[in-house]
N, C-alpha and C positions, 0 to 999 in steps of 0.2 A: 393441402399441398405439403410435402415433406420439407424439413429445414434445408436439405441439400438442394432441392428444386428451387426454393425461394432464394437461396444464395446464388444459384446460377442466374436467376432473373436479375438480382441486384448487381451481379458482376457484369451482365450485359448492359445494364444502365450505366455503370461506371465507364465501361469501354466506349459507350456511345457519347458520353460527356467529353471524353478525350478527343474523339473524332470531331466533335463540334468545336472544341477549343482550337484544334489544329486548323480547321476550316476558317475560324475567325481570325487567325493570324498568330497563334501561339507557336513558338519554336518547340517547346516541350510542355508536358502536362502530366499530372497524376490526379487520380480521383479516388476518394475513400467514401464508402458507405458504412456507417455504424448503425447496426440494428440493436435496439433494446426492447425487451419484453419483460414485464414484471407483473406479478400477482402477489398481493399481501393481505394479511388480516391482522387486526389488533384487538385486544380485549383488555378490560380493566375491571377488577373485582367481579370476575365471572361473566361480565356482560360484553357483548361484541360492540366495539366502538365504531369500527368501519372495516370494509373490505374494498380493496382497490385493484384495478387492472389497467395497465397502460401498454402501449406499443408505439414505437416510433422508428422511422428510417431517416437518418440525417445524412445529407450529402455534403461533401466538401471537395471542391475543385480548385486545384492549384495550378497556375499557368506561369510559364516563363517566356518573356519576350527579351531576348538577349540576356542581360544580367538583371533585368527588372522582373519582379515577381509579385503576384497578388493571389489571394485566396478568397473564395466566396463560399458561402454555406447556404443550404436551403433544406427544406423538408420534402417529404414525399409529395409528388404531384406538381413540383415546380416546373416551369417552362425551361426545358433543357437548353434550347438554343439561346434564349435570353440570358440564362445563367452563364453560358460560355462566352457570349458576346460581352457581357458586363465584366467578367473576369479579365478578359484581354484588354478592355478599355481601361480598367483600373491599373493593370500592370504597366501599360504604356505611359502613364503619368506618375508612376512610382519612382522613387530614387533608386539608383543602381545598388545592388547588393553584391559585392565581389565574391561572396561565399555561397550564394544561393545556387542550388543545383539539385538534380536527382542523383541517386546513387549510381556509381559506375556500372555500366551494363554487365561487365564480366563478374560483378559481385552478386548479381541478382540470383535468387534461389530458383532452381528448376524443380527440385523435389524438397520435401520436408517431412519430418516424422509425424506419425499419428500419436498424439499425446493423450488420447482418451479424455477429451475435455467436454464432451457433450453427453448429458444424460437426458433422454427423451421423456422421462417421467414428468407428467403435468398434474400435480396434485390439485384437486378441486378446492374451491374456497372453503368448503366444509372441513377438509382435511387440515388446512392451514389454521382455521379457527380451533380445531381440536388440539393441534400441537401447541398453540399459544395458550389455550386454556389449561392444558396439562402442565405446562411450564409454570404458569402463574400459581396454580393450585399447589404444586410441590413446593414452591417458594413460600407461600403463605402457611404451609403446614410446618415450617421450621419454627420451633419455639422461640419467641421473641420478635418475630416479624409482625409489624403492626398493620401495614397496609401495602397495597400495590400501586406503583406508579404506572404500570402497564406491561403487557407482554405482546410479542408479535412473532409472526412467522411469514416467510416469503419464499417465492421461487421466481427465477428469472433467467434471462438469456442475454449474453453480450455476443454480438457477431460483428466481424469486420471483413469488409471486402476492399481489396486494393488492386488498382490497375494503373499502369504507367504507359507513357507513350513510347518507351524504348524496350518494351517486351515482357514486363511482369504482369501476371494475372493470378490472383489467389484469394482464398477466403478461409476463414475458420470461425468456429462458434464455441463459446464456453458457457456452460450452464452454471447456475448457482442456487443454493438452498440455504436458508438460515432460520434460526430460532433465537429469541432473546427475551429477557425479562428483567425488570428493575423494581426493587421493593424498598420499603422504609422500615426501620426498626427504631425503638426508643420513643420518647414523648416530648412534646413541646420544643423548646430550643435545643434539646439534646437529641433530636432526631438525626439519624444517619441514613444514608441511602447508598446502595451499590447495585451491581448488575452482574449478569453473566450472559454469554451468548455462544453460539457456534455457527460457523459458516463453511460450507463445503461445495465442491464442484458436483459431487454425486450425492443424491439423497440418501442412499444406503450408508454413506460414510458419516452422516450427521449424528451428533450425539443425541441420545434419547432426551426428549423434552423434559421429562421429570428429573433427569440428572442435571440438566442445565438449571432448572428451577431450584433444586436443592442446593446447588453450589451458590447460586445468587443469594438465597436466604442465609446460608451459613456465612458468606462473606460479609453480609450486611450486619448481622447480629454481632459478629466479632468486632465491629467498629464502634459499638455503643460505649458511651462514657469515655471519650478520648481525653488525654491529658496533653498539656504542653510540656516541653522539656527545655532546659536551659540552653542558652546560646553557647556554642562550642566550636572550636576549630579542630582540624585534624580528625574528623569523624569518618568512620567507614560507613558508607551508605550502600545498602544492598537493594538492587532494583528487581522487583518481581518481574517475571517474563512479560507480563502485560504492559509494563512501562519500559522494560529493557528493549523491546522492539522499537520504541521511539528513540531510544538512545542510539541504537545502531542506525536508525533512520537518519540521524544527524550526520553520521559518517558517510552514509550513501549520498546524501545531498551535497556534502562537501567535496565529493569526488566526481560530481557531475560536470562534464566538460563545459557546459554552458555557463555554469557558475565560475569556472576557472577562466573562461574567455572574458567574462564580464568583470573579472577580478573581485568577485563577491564571495569567494571561498577562503576560509582560514587555512586551507591546505593547498592553496594554489601554487606554492613554490616547493612542494614536498614530493614530487614524483621521484621514485627510486629511493626515498628516505624512510626512516622509521617513523611511523605515525601512530603506532599502537604497540601493545605488549607483544613479545615474541610468540605467544600462544594464540594470537588472533589471526585466523585466516578467514577471509570473506570471499565467498564464491557467488557469482550471479549465474543462475541456471534457468533459462527459459524453457528447457526441455523436461522439466519434472512432470511425470505422468500425473494427471488429475491435480496439478498444481494451480493454486488460485491466481498466481501471476504468470502462468505459462502462456507461451505463444509460439507457433511454429515458424513465424517470420516476424520481422520488426516492421515499423511504420514506413519503411522504404523498400521492403521486399527482399531483405537480406535475412538468411537463416543461419545464425551463428549459435553454436552450442555453449556449454558452460565456460565461463571466464573467471579466472582468479584475479580479483580486483586488489586484494590485500593479501600478502603471503607472509606468515610469521611476523606480522606487524609492519611489513614494508609495502608501501604503495606501489602497485604494479602498473595500473592503467586507470584512465578516466572512462566514464560512460560517454560514448561518442555517437553522434549521428554524422552523416557525410559532411554537411555544411559546417558544423562545429569542429569536426576533425580538420577540415581544410583551414579554418581560421587558426587552429593551433599547430598547423604544419604536420598533421598526422593523418592516419587513414581510419575510417569508421570501423568499429568493432561490432556492428549489428545491434546497437542498443538505441535505435531511433524510435521515438514516439512521434505523434503528429505535431506536438508543440516543442519538440527538442528531445535530447537524450533522456532515456528513462530506464529504470531498473525493471527486473522481472521477478524471479524468486531469489531472495537474498538469504543465503545460508551461512551461518556462523559455525565454524568448527567448535564442537563442544569441549569443555575442559575435562579434567580427570575425576572430579568429585561430584557427588550428588548435591542438590540444593540444600538438603539438611546438613550435610557435612560442611558445606561452604558457610552456612549461617553459624554453625557451631564454632568454626575457626575464627569468626569475627570477634567473639567474646562479647563486647559491648558495642552497639551501633544502632543504626536506624534502617528498618526494612520498609521500603516505599511501595505502596500499592496503587497510589493515585497521584498524578501531577496536575497542577493548576497553572494556567497562564501560559504565555508564549515568550518567556524571557530568555531567548537564545539569540545571540548576535552572530549571524552567519559569516560576517567579515572578520571578526576578532576571535570568535569561539567562546566568548563570555557566556556563562550559563548560570541562570538564576530562576528557580521555579518554586512556586508554592507546592507543598507536598503533605500527604497524610499516609499513615501506615501503622507500623508497630515498632516499639522499642525492643531492641535485642539486648538481653542481659544474661551474662554467663552462657552465651551461645544458644539461648532460647528466645522465641518470640514471647513477649510478656504483655504489656498493656498497649491499647491503641493510642496513637498520637495524631494530632491534627494541628492546623494553623501554624506550620513552621515553613521555613524557606531553606532550600539547599542551594549551594552555590560553589562554583569552581570555574575552570576553563576547560572546554572539551579537549583541547590539545593535551592538557595534563591528565584529564580523566581517562582518555584512551590508553595512556601509558601506565595507568595505575589500576587497571581492571584485573579481576580474577573471575574466570568463567566457570559456571557449573555445567553439568552434562544433560540438563533437562530440556533439550531442544524439541520443539513441537513443529514439525515441518508443514503443518496444515496452513500456516500463515505465509503471506508473501514475504514477510521478514521473519525468519526463524531464528530467534535469539533465546538464549538460556537465562536463568537467573545470573545476574552480574553484580559483583561487589566492586565498589570504587573507593579506594582509600584516599584520605587526606582532603575531604570536602569540608566546607564550612556549613554549619547548621545555625540558623537564626531562629530563636524561640523566645522564651521569657528573658 
């Protein structure tokens, strides 16, 4: 059976669940079916460790009885009538939620774009083993690499079906393919490890396995024999794109409307104000073709295209779902997930210079390739993370550095950024190399 035919069957199930919920006494309801399929293979030192395959269809039914709401979940094959009856019974004994609601009917999507999100290629287990083996072999072939932690390759599908009691019915599917490898260099207590990976919606877009392996090996060997550096204040820290994506992720989390409503965001009072450098513009675009975070409609059935969340450093809007928007006295901007507002593809406008030029302009500083720990306070913006990377001296990367801590406050960091132009849009958060001035570095 084709994927589209299977989606039609799941959509019929979702619509049936809503009918049963209405019959059981719900005033309104929506139903979501999330389909996940995956196949993976892992190897270590040339030997296949395992191959796995899984498939699941998970149902979620949300019902409204007045301003009371309840959600129940079940897997494929559950008793639909019992599920609906239980959901309504739970809603009736739940406290009222003044903001709980479905999206306004006039906002529901009737059409949406074809975003080219589904690749029907189904690589067999043998092909996945071959890709993982090739990645590992290329990594081990790099001079200085001592051993492998493991390599893997995978293929999968994420599908979502949504139906509501007030007129929305839709489905989409997004495929995914990946290859990764992690290796060790050095000996004894001086061993270092690193990795590389690639993940794409279409198999043909995936980086060659040998290229991924070679990058992993080279990254790992470069970290051998790290040094500590002396504690210093007012250090310029340059974030490699791999960790810069997390830095931009903190900004995305801070402008989530749910965090603002709960008063757990350090930017909760900053709407319309300068929150970052003039050169930082952040766009959320769910309509990127073949985008890893793309979706033709959100978790409530609203199809809204690109939104500028931050423009030239000024905060323009929050990520909003209908219920969170009502709590804040606003209207949704089509960024609902099933658990609250969520981002899609986050794109940062690139700066004017290359990463090499940015590093050269720093003079002396610290280039971070890996962060450790979760030392970020979402309420205050305080930022303190263990880090490793390379020391920048006279504008060049010199020796590896480990066991240091970098610290500042995100509110200050966003206003001290310098952006390079090496944006890689394959990630759901596309961020370039970023330099942040005036950080504290704790070392020896």
